[in-house]
C-alpha positions as CSV (number, residue, x, y, z in Angstrom):
1,M,147.4,71.0,-49.8
2,I,146.3,74.1,-47.8
3,S,146.8,73.7,-44.1
4,V,144.0,74.6,-41.7
5,V,146.5,75.1,-38.9
6,K,146.2,78.7,-37.6
7,Q,147.8,79.2,-34.2
8,Q,148.2,83.0,-34.2
9,V,146.1,84.5,-31.4
10,G,145.0,87.3,-33.7
11,V,143.5,85.3,-36.5
12,T,139.9,86.2,-37.1
13,F,136.9,84.1,-37.9
14,K,136.8,85.6,-41.4
15,E,140.4,84.7,-42.1
16,Q,139.8,81.1,-40.9
17,S,136.7,80.8,-42.9
18,K,138.6,81.4,-46.1
19,I,141.2,78.8,-45.2
20,W,138.4,76.3,-44.3
21,L,136.6,76.9,-47.6
22,E,139.8,76.4,-49.7
23,Q,140.8,73.3,-47.8
24,S,137.3,71.9,-48.1
25,Q,137.6,71.9,-51.8
26,T,140.9,70.0,-51.9
27,R,140.4,67.4,-49.2
28,K,140.2,63.8,-50.3
29,R,137.1,62.8,-48.5
30,K,133.9,64.4,-49.8
31,P,135.3,67.7,-51.0
32,I,133.0,70.6,-51.6
33,R,132.2,71.1,-55.2
34,A,133.6,74.3,-56.7
35,T,130.1,75.2,-58.0
36,T,128.7,75.4,-54.5
37,V,131.4,77.7,-53.2
38,P,129.6,80.9,-54.2
39,T,126.5,79.8,-52.4
40,I,128.4,79.0,-49.2
41,Q,130.3,82.3,-49.4
42,A,127.1,84.2,-49.9
43,A,125.6,82.6,-46.8
44,F,128.7,83.5,-44.8
45,D,128.7,87.1,-46.1
46,K,125.0,87.7,-45.3
47,W,124.4,85.8,-42.1
48,I,127.6,84.8,-40.3
49,L,130.4,87.3,-41.0
50,P,128.5,90.5,-40.1
51,E,128.2,89.1,-36.6
52,V,131.5,87.3,-36.0
53,G,133.8,87.9,-39.0
54,P,136.2,90.5,-37.4
55,L,136.4,88.7,-34.0
56,P,139.4,86.6,-33.0
57,L,138.7,82.9,-33.7
58,Y,139.0,81.9,-30.0
59,E,136.2,84.3,-29.1
60,T,133.8,82.6,-31.6
61,A,134.2,79.3,-29.7
62,K,132.0,80.7,-27.0
63,Y,128.2,80.5,-26.7
64,P,127.3,84.2,-26.4
65,T,129.3,85.0,-29.5
66,M,127.9,82.2,-31.7
67,K,124.4,82.9,-30.6
68,A,124.5,86.2,-32.4
69,P,124.4,84.8,-36.0
70,V,121.7,82.3,-35.0
71,T,119.6,85.2,-33.7
72,R,120.3,87.1,-36.9
73,M,119.1,84.1,-39.0
74,N,116.0,83.5,-36.9
75,A,115.1,87.2,-37.2
76,G,115.6,86.9,-41.0
77,R,113.0,84.1,-40.9
78,L,115.2,81.5,-42.5
79,S,113.9,78.0,-42.4
80,A,114.9,75.8,-39.5
81,Q,116.9,73.5,-41.9
82,T,118.8,76.5,-43.3
83,V,119.6,78.0,-39.9
84,N,121.0,74.7,-38.7
85,S,122.9,74.1,-42.0
86,Y,124.6,77.6,-41.9
87,F,125.5,77.2,-38.2
88,R,127.1,73.8,-38.9
89,M,129.3,75.5,-41.5
90,A,130.3,78.2,-39.0
91,A,131.1,75.5,-36.4
92,A,133.2,73.7,-38.9
93,V,135.3,76.8,-39.4
94,I,136.0,77.0,-35.7
95,A,136.8,73.3,-35.5
96,S,139.2,73.5,-38.4
97,A,141.8,75.3,-36.4
98,E,144.4,72.7,-35.2
99,D,147.7,72.6,-33.5
100,A,150.9,71.1,-35.0
101,D,149.7,67.6,-33.9
102,G,146.4,67.9,-35.6
103,N,144.4,68.5,-32.4
104,P,141.6,71.0,-32.4
105,L,142.5,74.3,-30.9
106,Y,139.0,75.1,-29.9
107,P,137.0,71.9,-29.3
108,Q,133.4,72.7,-28.6
109,K,130.3,70.5,-28.5
110,W,127.5,72.9,-29.3
111,D,124.2,72.6,-27.4
112,A,121.3,73.5,-29.8
113,N,119.1,74.7,-26.9
114,K,121.7,77.2,-25.6
115,L,122.1,78.6,-29.1
116,D,118.3,78.8,-29.8
117,L,118.8,76.7,-32.9
118,P,115.3,75.9,-34.3
119,L,114.1,72.3,-34.3
120,V,114.0,70.8,-37.7
121,E,110.6,69.0,-38.0
122,T,110.5,67.0,-41.2
123,S,106.7,66.9,-41.1
124,K,106.5,70.7,-41.1
125,Q,109.1,71.3,-43.8
126,R,107.7,73.1,-46.8
127,R,107.7,70.9,-49.9
128,P,105.2,72.4,-52.3
129,S,104.0,70.1,-55.1
130,I,101.3,70.3,-57.7
131,T,98.3,68.2,-58.8
132,S,97.8,66.6,-62.3
133,E,95.3,69.4,-63.0
134,T,97.8,72.1,-62.3
135,M,100.5,70.3,-64.2
136,T,98.2,70.2,-67.2
137,E,97.9,74.0,-67.1
138,F,101.7,74.3,-67.0
139,A,101.8,72.1,-70.1
140,R,99.6,74.7,-71.8
141,V,101.5,77.9,-71.1
142,K,101.9,80.3,-74.1
143,S,105.7,80.0,-74.6
144,P,106.7,76.8,-76.5
145,K,110.1,76.9,-74.8
146,Y,108.6,77.1,-71.2
147,R,105.9,74.6,-72.2
148,M,108.4,72.0,-73.4
149,L,110.7,72.6,-70.4
150,M,107.9,72.1,-67.9
151,I,106.6,69.0,-69.7
152,L,110.1,67.4,-69.7
153,A,110.7,68.4,-66.1
154,A,107.5,66.7,-64.9
155,S,107.8,63.7,-67.1
156,A,111.5,63.0,-66.5
157,G,111.9,64.3,-62.9
158,C,115.3,65.8,-63.5
159,R,116.7,68.7,-61.5
160,I,116.3,72.1,-63.1
161,G,120.0,72.5,-63.5
162,E,120.3,69.2,-65.3
163,L,117.6,70.2,-67.8
164,L,119.0,73.7,-68.4
165,G,122.4,72.1,-69.0
166,L,121.0,69.4,-71.3
167,E,122.4,69.3,-74.8
168,I,120.7,67.9,-77.9
169,K,123.5,65.3,-78.3
170,D,122.3,63.8,-75.0
171,L,118.9,62.9,-76.3
172,L,119.2,59.3,-77.3
173,D,117.1,56.5,-78.7
174,D,114.9,58.7,-80.9
175,F,114.5,61.2,-78.0
176,T,113.1,58.6,-75.6
177,T,116.3,58.6,-73.4
178,V,117.7,61.7,-71.6
179,R,121.4,61.3,-70.7
180,I,122.4,63.4,-67.7
181,I,126.1,64.1,-67.6
182,Q,126.2,67.8,-66.8
183,Q,124.2,70.7,-65.4
184,A,123.9,74.5,-65.8
185,K,125.4,76.5,-63.0
186,G,124.7,80.2,-63.6
187,K,125.8,80.9,-67.2
188,Q,128.2,78.0,-67.3
189,L,128.0,74.3,-67.9
190,T,129.7,71.9,-65.4
191,T,130.1,68.1,-65.1
192,E,130.1,68.5,-61.4
193,L,126.6,67.1,-60.6
194,K,124.9,66.9,-57.2
195,T,126.0,63.4,-56.5
196,A,127.8,60.5,-58.3
197,N,124.3,58.9,-58.9
198,S,123.2,62.0,-60.8
199,V,125.0,60.7,-63.9
200,R,122.3,58.5,-65.4
201,F,119.9,57.8,-68.2
202,V,116.2,58.8,-67.8
203,D,113.6,57.1,-70.0
204,I,110.6,59.2,-71.1
205,S,107.4,58.3,-72.8
206,P,107.1,58.2,-76.6
207,E,104.5,61.0,-76.5
208,V,106.9,63.4,-74.7
209,A,109.7,62.3,-77.0
210,A,107.6,63.2,-80.0
211,L,106.9,66.7,-78.6
212,L,110.6,67.1,-77.8
213,K,111.5,66.2,-81.4
214,E,108.9,68.7,-82.7
215,F,110.2,71.4,-80.4
216,L,113.8,71.0,-81.6
217,A,112.6,71.5,-85.2
218,G,115.6,69.9,-86.8
219,R,118.3,71.4,-84.5
220,T,121.1,68.9,-83.9
221,T,123.6,70.8,-81.7
222,G,123.6,73.1,-78.7
223,L,121.5,73.3,-75.6
224,V,117.9,72.0,-75.7
225,F,116.7,75.1,-73.8
226,P,119.0,78.0,-74.7
227,N,118.4,81.7,-74.1
228,R,118.7,84.3,-76.9
229,V,122.5,84.2,-76.7
230,R,122.6,80.4,-76.6
231,R,123.4,80.2,-72.9
232,P,121.4,78.4,-70.2
233,L,118.1,79.9,-69.1
234,N,118.0,81.5,-65.7
235,P,116.1,79.3,-63.3
236,S,115.0,82.3,-61.2
237,N,113.4,83.8,-64.3
238,I,111.5,80.6,-64.9
239,R,110.3,80.6,-61.3
240,N,109.3,84.3,-61.2
241,R,107.9,84.7,-64.6
242,V,105.9,81.5,-65.1
243,I,105.6,79.3,-62.1
244,H,104.8,81.8,-59.3
245,P,102.3,83.8,-61.3
246,L,100.3,80.8,-62.4
247,L,100.3,79.3,-58.9
248,R,99.2,82.7,-57.4
249,M,96.4,83.0,-59.9
250,K,95.1,79.6,-58.8
251,G,95.4,80.6,-55.1
252,L,98.0,77.9,-54.5
253,P,101.2,78.1,-52.4
254,T,104.2,79.2,-54.5
255,G,106.9,76.8,-55.2
256,G,110.1,76.6,-57.2
257,N,111.3,74.6,-60.1
258,H,111.5,71.5,-57.8
259,I,107.7,71.1,-57.9
260,F,108.0,69.2,-61.2
261,R,110.5,66.8,-59.8
262,R,108.2,66.1,-56.8
263,F,105.3,65.6,-59.2
264,R,107.2,62.9,-61.1
265,M,108.3,61.1,-57.9
266,T,104.7,61.1,-56.7
267,W,103.5,59.7,-60.0
268,L,106.1,57.0,-60.0
269,R,104.9,55.8,-56.6
270,E,101.3,56.1,-57.4
271,N,102.0,53.6,-60.2
272,S,104.1,51.3,-58.0
273,V,107.2,51.7,-60.0
274,S,110.1,49.6,-58.7
275,P,112.2,51.5,-56.1
276,D,115.3,50.5,-58.1
277,I,114.1,52.2,-61.2
278,E,112.7,55.2,-59.3
279,R,116.1,55.8,-57.7
280,F,117.9,55.4,-61.0
281,W,115.6,57.8,-62.9
282,L,115.8,60.4,-60.1
283,G,119.5,60.1,-59.5
284,H,119.2,58.9,-55.9
285,A,121.6,56.5,-54.1
286,N,121.0,52.9,-53.3
287,R,120.0,52.3,-49.6
288,T,120.6,48.6,-49.1
289,V,123.0,45.8,-50.2
290,G,120.0,44.4,-52.1
291,D,119.8,47.6,-54.0
292,D,123.4,47.2,-55.1
293,Y,122.8,43.6,-56.2
294,S,119.7,44.4,-58.2
295,M,120.4,44.7,-62.0
296,L,116.9,45.9,-62.8
297,K,118.0,49.4,-63.7
298,K,120.3,48.0,-66.3
299,N,117.4,46.3,-68.1
300,V,116.9,49.1,-70.7
301,K,114.0,47.3,-72.5
302,F,112.1,46.9,-69.2
303,R,112.7,50.5,-68.2
304,K,111.3,51.8,-71.4
305,Q,108.3,49.6,-71.1
306,I,107.6,51.0,-67.7
307,A,108.0,54.6,-68.9
308,D,105.6,53.9,-71.7
309,K,103.1,52.1,-69.5
310,I,102.8,54.7,-66.7
311,G,102.8,57.8,-68.9
312,V,103.1,61.2,-67.4
313,G,100.1,61.8,-65.2
314,F,98.8,64.9,-66.9
315,E,97.3,66.0,-70.2
316,L,99.9,66.7,-73.0
317,P,99.2,69.2,-75.8
318,N,98.8,67.9,-79.3
319,S,101.6,70.1,-80.4
320,I,104.4,72.2,-78.9
321,W,104.4,74.9,-81.5
322,A,100.7,75.1,-82.3
323,S,98.6,77.6,-80.3
324,V,96.8,76.2,-77.3
325,V,93.7,77.6,-75.6
326,P,94.7,78.2,-72.0
327,N,92.2,78.4,-69.2
328,M,91.6,81.6,-67.3
329,A,94.3,81.0,-64.7
330,V,97.0,80.4,-67.3
331,G,95.9,83.4,-69.4
332,L,95.9,85.8,-66.5
333,A,99.2,84.5,-65.2
334,E,100.9,85.0,-68.6
335,Q,99.4,88.5,-68.9
336,A,100.9,89.4,-65.5
337,V,104.4,88.7,-66.7
338,A,104.1,89.8,-70.3
């Protein structure tokens, strides 16, 4: 195991950050997933290291020094949640330096006010979602592949990486069950999901299953949504080429691929779906002992009855491959990215 002990006076924050990142992946308690390392490193490279990277680690345990990256992030108009998250990682790097007895070399209890860390107000956090009417328009986009992807995203509530990493072999029970066991991360597939609860079965309505079966057109292997070279689609392209243009044309706030997951969660609650089943379908953890005791999520027949009963909350096309007549907003949006 890589040690985080760095007692040399000259060790820099950048050097210690590398040690911390490596050790964080190998620790026994809640290790960082390898798939998240590039994201963490990118955050350090852009927001933290330019300000404090070359400095001796002991200097970064001081308020004036660590206020610099906070100022940089605030000036970059990062969200309050992001600024606080990135600072916690930087503080963890400093705290990771220990002496031979395992005591922190630079213990520091940071005061958010002295650092000008922004207050995270849950009520003001941006969580864009969409209405049934807007979702119906996404279900009528010109591209059959994007059309099917967005229909499945909004009717299953899966994370975008889970859908882009979905293989045909994981469509079960005549396409009415989606088995989530992996996700796409960049161009690769990984079994490292967001949480342990992400491994699950998601039941979808028979109508969506029929469209999915039509979309696959007899394919039996490979990704459900491959690109031209049979690798996972790029989620940024989906967002920039389809989602944002359509939302802008309608004069709505732009949102990412997560808008479909929020739509599904809202629909489940509007239809009073049991919290047990909601958490199971969305891949969320149990919250109480009673949640652990409940076996409702293991009742497959009941789950499928619920999925069939509540439907999807928007209008489905009659066919995935047949041409649809989009409304003006959909037509203009697709012309803009053609």
